[in-house]
Residue, then its C-alpha position, 0 to 999 in steps of 0.5 A: x518523534x515530533x512534538x506535534x505527533x502522534x496526534x488524536x483527532x475526531x473524524x466524521x460523526x463516529x471516527x477517531x484518527x491517530x496520525x504519526x506524521x504530516x507526510x509519509x515516512x517509513x517509521x510513521x507507516x510502521x506506527x500506523x500498522x502496529x497501532x491498528x494491530x494493537x487496537x484489533x487485538x484489544x477488541x474494544x467493544x466500541x470499535x466496529x472497524x479499523x484501517x491504516x492509511x499511509x501515516x495514520x490509524x483510523x477507528x470507526x466507533x459504534x455511533x450509539x456508544x459513549x466515545x469517552x472511554x474508548x478515547x481514554x483507552x486510546x490515549x493511554x495506548x498511544x502513550x504506552x510506547x514509541x510506535x514509530x519504533x514498533x515491530x511490524x504486525x505478525x501475519x505478514x506475507x511476501x508476495x512475488x508478483x510477476x511483472x512485464x516491463x517490456x513495451x507496450x506493457x510499460x509505456x511510461x518506463x523510459x520517461x520515468x527512468x530518465x526522470x530518475x537518472x537511470x537507464x531502462x535496464x537500471x530502472x527495471x533492476x531497481x524496481x525488481x530488487x527494491x525492498x517494498x511493502x504495502x503501505x495502505x489499501x485505498x482509492x479502489x477496492x483492493x488497490x495497494x499503495x506500495x513503497x517506498x522506492x529510493x529518493x531518485x524515484x521522487x518524480x512527479x505525477x503526469x501533467x495530464x491523465x492517462x485515460x485508462x490503465x487495465x487491472x494489474x497495471x504497475x504505476x509509479x510516482x513520488x517514490x511509491x508504486x500503485x498496482x491497479x485493481x480495476x480499470x481506471x484513469x491515472x496521473x501515475x506513470x505506468x512502468x509495468x503490467x502484471x496478471x495479478x487479480x487484486x480484487x475478487x468480490x466473490x472470494x472469501x478474502x476479496x483483496x489479494x494484498x494487505x497493508x504490511x505485506x512485503x512485495x516484489x515484482x520479478x520480471x517476465x516476458x510479454x509472452x509469459x505475461x500472456x500465459x499468466x493472464x490465463x492462470x487462476x492466480x496470475x502467477x502470484x506466489x505467496x509466502x508466509x513471513x516469520 
């Protein structure tokens, strides 16, 4: 563990952030998820909300509460173990999200594959077999950042924005995948399309995915994708993990 991390710092007028690294790596993300779960389990009365980012855990405090006691408890909790070696939280799920990698649903797949030094077929095989998990939710409601892919996928974002991708678009850059929950412009390369409904504001649980979930993207044809787009769940299969 770096001598500079973990690092606790205030943020805004009512927040605390515990950072485990300066940039994404698997142990730092694991630490952020595990610490968030531990804080949630502790039910500290001053804490009104928590979130896990790529490498940090965020606590939003009651602005009327004295932050001193919770800061002391947080420091003790952070120092109590090696969070980078912690187990992932309980309650994780495996989601199988059918994905079409065929034109026109994967307009940037050939370019992304070439940058990774792979053929299209090799790229599809790599994307469908990689062990992936949701690293964090952010940018838009229910939108997951997923990773990490192998080092060959450490490719840059596009130089110019794609004007719009549709919900369910699977995009790639810097060893990560983003699955779009709403229509958006993006600088990430679109390598596939799903029928997943990631955000349903009227549902009891509006977000399909949660940070820490395992995800796989099995391939389907364009015809099958069209069928799945008419089904309630978009063909997503959810399994509990032990």
